[in-house]
N, C-alpha and C positions, 0 to 999 in steps of 0.2 A: 391256783400247782403250775410247777413251772413248765412252758410251754418252750422247747430247743426247738431251733428250723435251721439251724446252718447245715450248708453242707461241706464237706469234706472228701478228700481222696486218702489216704495212705497210703503213703510208696515202702512196699519190701524191695529192697535192694536184690537183686539174685546175679550169679554167674550168668553166662550162656549156657543154656540148655539145648539140646537136639529140640529135644520135649519133654514137655510133664505133663501130669497127671492131677486133678484138683478133684477133691469134696469139700463138701461143707454139708452143717444141714443144724439143727438145735443153736446153738452154740460156738463152737467150734466144728475146727477147718484142717483139713488133712493138705499135704504139697508133698510128691514126687516127682523129681527132675529123672524118672529111671534108673537111677542106685538108692541115694540119697532119701528118707523119710521123716517131715517135718510137720509138727501138729504144735495147735493153738489154741484157744479161747477157752472153752468155760471145762473145768475140771475137778465137777464136785464127782464122779465115779471110778476117775480113772483116763478120760473117755477120751482125753491127751494125751499129757503122762502119767502114764501108769506109773512109772516107779512112783507118782505123791501125790497127796490127793490137795494140793493146793485148791482153792476155790478156780482160781484162772490163772491159765497158762497165758501171758499179756505178751510175751517175746518167744517166737515158734524155737523151740527145739527138739532136737533130730533126737528122734527114734532108734534107728537101724539102717545098713543098708543092704543090698539087692531087692530093692524093694522095686516095683512094678505097679501096680494101683493101687488104689483106696478108692473107697468107700466110706460111708457117716450115717449112720442111723441118731436116733433122738439124743442118747449118753452112750451110745457104744463106737466103736472104729473098725474096719477092716483093710488090711491090706494085704493085697498080695504076694508075693514075694517072686525071687527069678527056681528057684524048686519047688513052686508051684503051690503052693501050701498059703492055705483060706487061715490066714492070724487075725484074730481077735481080741479085744482090751475094752478098758471098763466096766460099764452097765449089763450084762448077761441077763438075755430075756432069758425067762417061762421056758422050759422046754428047749431048748434052742440044742443044750449039750447033754447029758446023763448027768453032770456032776450040775450041783448046785448055783441058783442063778445070783445074777448078783453082782458085786461087785469081783474083776475077775483078779487079783492083787498080781495081775502082769496081763503079756502076752502072753491067750495060749494057740493051741494049734488045732483050729473049729475042722475044717477038711484038706486031703493034700489031693494033687494031679489036677488040684485046680485050672484053670482062665482064664473067667473074668468073677468080678465080682459086682454085686448093684446093697443099696440099701438103703431105709425112711423107715424114720421114726420104728417104732422095732419089728421090724421086717429086715426081710436080707433075701438074695439070691443068689446063687452060684452055676455056673457053667463050668462041667468038669471037663479034663484035655478029649475025654470020647466027644465031648461033640454034646452029655445030657445036660438038662436043665436041671434044677430044685427050685420050690419057692419055697421060701419059709413063714406063716401069719399067723399070730392067735396061737402058738403055742402047738405046731402041727407043721414036719413037713410034707411036700405036693411036689409027685416027678410033673416035668412038662414034656418029658422027652426032646427030641433033635432041637437046636435049636443055635443062634452062632453072637447075637445079641439078647442082651436083658436090664431092663431096668424095675426100678418098687420106687409107688408111688403108697401112700401114707396103707391101704387096705387091695393095696391089685398090686398087677406083677404086666408087665409086659414082655412080648417077645421073640426074637426073629429067626427064621429058618431059613437055612442060606439061600433057599429058591423068591427068594424077598416075600415071601408072607409074615404079617406084624400081628400077633395075635395079642388077646388082653385075657385075661382071670386074675378072678377076684373078687370083689364086691359089684354084683352088676346091676347098681344103681346106677352107675355111671355109662349103660347101657339103655340103649330104646327100651320100650316096655315088652317084656314078656322075651327077654334077651334069656341066652343059658351058658354060661363057662365055659370051656374057653372059649373062644367065638375068635372069629379070624375080624381085622378091622379091617386089613389093606393086603393087596397085590403091587409089586413095584414096590415095598418099602424096602431104604437103604439102612436107616437105623433106627431105634429107639428110645423118649428120656419118660423123666417118668419125678415127678416128687409132691410129696403131700396132695390135695385134689386134683393135680393136672400128669393129663398122662401127651405126649406126644410124640408123630412116625413125621421122621424123615425120608420124603419120595423119594426116588433114581432122578427125576428132574431139578433135584435142590428146593423142593418147597417143606416151611412144616405145616403138617397141621396138629389141630390141636382140638384136648375135649376136653373135662370136667367141670368144673365150679369155677363161672368166669368170678362173681362178685360182685360187686360195686368199686375195688379196684384196678380193673382189669386185668387179672393174672391171666389171660389167656393171648391179650391181645386181642382181642373182641370189643368191638364199641355193643355189649349187650352185656347188660348181669342177668343172662341165664343159665342155667345148665344147657354145654352140649355134649349129645351120648351117642355122635355122628364125629368121625373128627373130621374142621374144618380148618382150608388154610387159614393165614391171619396176616400173609401179604405178604412174611418174610420167606425171599427167593436167594441165590447159589446160596446153603447154606451148607455150612462142613460138621457142625456141634449148633448144642445148646442143652441148655440147663433151665431148671426154674422152681422157687421157693415156693413157701406157701400163699405170700401175693403177690410176685410177681414172677418175671420171666426173664429171659434171653437168646440171643441167638449170634453167633460167629458167623460171618460169609467169609466166603472162599477169598475178598481178597483184604480180609482181617477186619476187614469194621465191626463194630459189637456194636444190635441191635436190642433192646432192649420196654420192656413197657410191664403197664402196673403200680404196685405201690411198696414203697419202702415204709413203715412205718417206727416212730419212737419203739422204743418193743424192750421188755423189761420180763425179767427171766426169773422164778426165783424159784428155789430149791428146800428141801427142807431138813431135819437136822441130823438127818440119816445120809441126802447125799443126792435123796430123789427127787424129781419138778414136781411142783404145788402148785404155783399158778404164776399165772403169765399177765402183764400192761400194756398194751397199747395204748402209750400217753396224748401222742398225739402222729400227723402224718409230717413223715420224717424229711420226704421226698413223694412223688407223686410225676413220674413217666408218661400216664393216659395211657387211656384204652386201647390204643393201638401203637402196634411200634414205630419208636423211632433210632433213628441214629446218633450213638453218642463217645465212640471209641474208636478212631484207628489203629493197626499193627495190634491188633486181639490173635490169641494163637487158640487158648480154651480161657471158662467161662463155668462159676459153680455156685451153687446158690446157697442161703441160709438161713433163719426167720427171716433173717429184718436187715440181711448186709449179703454182696454180693462181692466175688472174687474176679479178677482177669488179671491170666500171664499173659505176657506181651511178649510179639515175636524178637524185641530184643533182650531179653529176658529179664524183664519186670515184672512187680507184681503188684496190681489197684487192689485195693482193699477201702470196700463205700459200702455203710448203714450203720446199725448198732454198735454199741463196746462196750458191753453191760456187764461183759467176760472177757473181757481183754482182744474180741476177734479184729482188730484194728491191724493188734500185731504192732506197736509203736511200743508196747512198755506200758500204755494209758490204760486203765479202765474208770471206765465211769461211779463214782459211787453214787449209791439209792437206796433207797427201804421201801417196799413193800409190805402195803402195810391190810388191814381187814376193816369193809367201809358198811355202813348199815342203811341203808336209803329204805327200807321200809318194806321192799317187797319178801321180805322171807325169804332168800335168800342169801348168800354171801357173795357179797361185790368184792374187787379191790385196787386201792387204788396205790397209784407210788407217789414216795416223795424223791426229786433228783436234789441233791446239798450242792449247793454255792458254789465258784467257781471250776466246775465240770459241763464240758460239754459231751454233750452224747456223741458224738463223730467227730474222728480226730485227725489231724496231718501228723504226719513223723516220717519216721527211716528206722529201718532196723535190719541187721546183715545179715543176709543167711547164705550159708555158705563157709567154709571150714573154720 
């Protein structure tokens, strides 16, 4: 099987923006400058471009204007517009709306008078303009009460009150034995972040505290492979924002430094004939940053992580992309050509392997213009 280990960075050239919002999950990504909304990556359910069901959107496409912020689930996307509407497109999770689940066929208004949005996998969360939060998971909505920030993991949510209390709700396996949810995690918190099986709390003094599944790849930025059930500092300080994917994470510091930890795998995702997620294969380690945070870049404003790639918005208006490119995540017009197939190793379970065809690399370098 072909092993690919080249590491290159794709630069998507942007015009200068006062601020930007990034989101990524699965194999797709979103970007807004506070007005225009751009999307690229996988599109089997229309999660990138709801006007088409092309399997990959390899060059960012402009979807709309008046966008404020964005969020990505496994195969759906969210956008908050200037009117306070939460718009959703792609594969609508079952039970989310009164309508049918599945392909939306275009952007739909999920809710109005909304101030903040978050999403991960099949879950999402909203805070309305009255400051009331609610969380959707496994086909049901849960009221959270008053909060000012919110973040979704795969099966939990974190939310922040105006008094600086960070709270947890969802799967209590992430917490010390016997804990009941909702559970207050920390006083003196400034923000919360989540993704996959990782939760992160930013303290008022700029330290990043992490918890969840460490894994052998170091996804928490701690030198351990054990589950961490109590928010624990991972050594990053002077943090202004953070993000995490399934196996890697990162933080941006006040001076614009981008610290990163964990592992990006040579990762391939397969979909069935209906466009639904079917299988994934981690073919090899693409790059390992290690189990403890390292300094990677300078001059960074914001970051986001997908399944096996990251995005970094720079202070001078550039967008750096690094990682797997199986569905056009690098945004430079290229897509890795591959095939996932079943493999029987005699254990009675269905296993999968991948064939990467010649003359295609898994990480690309290129430039694409995001602008009018």
